[in-house]
Steps between C-alpha positions, in 0.01 A plus 500: 500500500699470820412526866748558784552200724451607860809583698760334275579763241443242228220494249275219390235470226137551586319173553309335217179557698566874525570527127189300409283712729646816344436373146143395581427838657599675178323247274173521692491878502275671248733798492836492678698815562868488602641783713841564651684777679861588577575164657521373143650810338780549752664161463815356346287334227224760500442516124474125454276468807259756356516328163424167665178651632422636153570150361234361734248757382580419137490121523171501691327750271474762773598800294307738278169431680314679781627410846824345374854605428845522655520818703802657667410741780762772538507788744530800272222673309698523175682167493370421150571850371863480606542165326356618170657846485800509735752460215725277712465127435309566178481788256192721537169320451639146525748531213844339485817708526686242290253521209612761246146542361371563852767765558406673175133494599564651842736760357227611258231497770708707741664724241846402623802398289508122470867495597396633842282192559703234690541161332484307830311526830651687791673326787261350755479658845734253669744523209513879534591458867767243409641742242509775761700271728738424214540873430359497147185683613597824673160659562145378563172695489220345708143609434230435763678205657691445823754218446710589805209350691330266255780335301604149587817457714468861610846552652667391177273731300583801715872424483478516121287817497760673713762426231314699232638828373148638475168380642175672404165433669177632350222459755216666688699476822858590586479288816537152346808293579616533138438876482719548807789343303440708187722772362195658336131473588244602237167577674219332309125560500273234642175343384239773453773757439559384142299348218553184303376147435515161670434152359351262754486120516201470268686699230290809569666834433377761745559873523630656821438879513703766672287640782747729676835665449808323634657671802824696499743414223345161426425424134324217321738229380403595144630856546815386680588270210433773243717751686785251533474422126515873423811560709668191360456648153262236367175690541437499124437126506212565738361802319155343467486420871339823618234343724436153647222452245750572221709209630186286509459571127859389437443179691183437299708503182755269662223251581366470144481140384588363845278291731480806728394737220325817622485705178120515513479697824402858424702642789473599864145630451377155397683333791326738740159454335514122498672438831790335321550292185638147469760414243494391223327808363583522131433793271391260224250303708184655641380180671686582821294818538183292543596363842687616808654155550691290250644158569824377345537149351126430472565373148787275612754710309815619675774752428736260321582456131264202458256639765545188715603521865837372618578305816810625683681300765838416649611239747462628859826590670573544870516851648855639517496516880371190681448415864801369691589389849615855577200668332210250526207731420381667179415869521226641282420870478195690379231743597415531866167675552257712299634798697848463347625535146840400367769722658238714678617817327145632537310257722764533771410868535135437585407508870173321419674214319762477773226400742403210270849357448711308754723729705778237498648284227319165518647164389230249404602154622329161507424371855687173427817695424445717806501189720824376343660842546369542853332834430152622589253732333606866522858419599793701368722299262794549267451413133837425344607435140846480343474873428359668811282463806211689661270468800123448484211377711359156427141454387406133508260400225398181324485704179874439473623156396754339731846591378394842368486847657364830370597866541324807353705681239401845632761499777822660379713218643334197341681506165832490678422130545387407149711300256558666161390252235308582183271337249714445187225618263321786678798597720249530785658472848413191704375645827327179604783261584787590735653268760495627860509383861302634792640534852343621822646826627 
């Protein structure tokens, strides 16, 4: 574990006293629960950092028992669902693209020819953008995301998007920064205008009903995908996919024999009756029906060949962009207020929420740094990185460590500053470490 040394840009180990206090705190706890948010996940060693926290839970016996565990808090309601069934980094249901038996299983479960199942994962997000810059990817189809605002090193991202032969955006709104660049916008239905399922952080699968018709030409994502498949001439492969619940049945078959198995769920009716069902929910085991909550790893058995847990670690490495004489501060970005959400595609349209959010872009700055820079609270300053600059008002706060500053990601200019580096395993962008300087206007 490393802690930034104040004002120097170097790093030094935590003191022995700090480490001993930390260890004693865990040892003396009856039940210790570890939690982290995007400050861990959006780093250049994000995967190993998260696994280090999991290692601590494992080695101290704080897993598989009430009040314990290693818990990642993400912002989206279906973060787990997208990981299990997104068919990107892993084949549906946590299977492996490179495993021939897994491909055969998924082909049978979906009713698709096995030769149509890829034998490797897709390119990661940043690799797709790199391929677009190189000219090997000619078209990109974005669904419910706004990378012209949210992607790291924004100006570089938009330069590459403008090179595409064809850019498609499928979204509720045609007013996003990315939609304005698109050659084609597919209007999509929003929550409550379509039905489907979510899987939340406790592995609970919940049903979301359609309560009203989508306006205008908007369609549920499900129907957009089916229509595109039809006009591309591959509709036969999705013949069984007549309703969202039909797809749920397909995914149940894909999950058979996996840790996330859901073959025992009767269908949407049961999800509605029970208020959601946790996986695993196996067809061959009725024990799960006896309780609404089921805890993993209570028996000390894990999802490995010998059922023993594995410790994962790598040597820490320095962030790709460090402080320097020219750029002596580290910029972190993240959520600003409860009245704002990501790129403000929706929250920015609310007059009520607008009253709760700052009217100006605020730069959080430690008072010690403010003295060195000769700036006061509420003063207009320039924030400058190697890539761009913007103006903001200072907000002095001891919540910031000396040597670090903070900007909310909701402002469309902030990601012009950020340095594009990525975790080598998850390919997650590192939004939390960019070198900047601050100057009074």
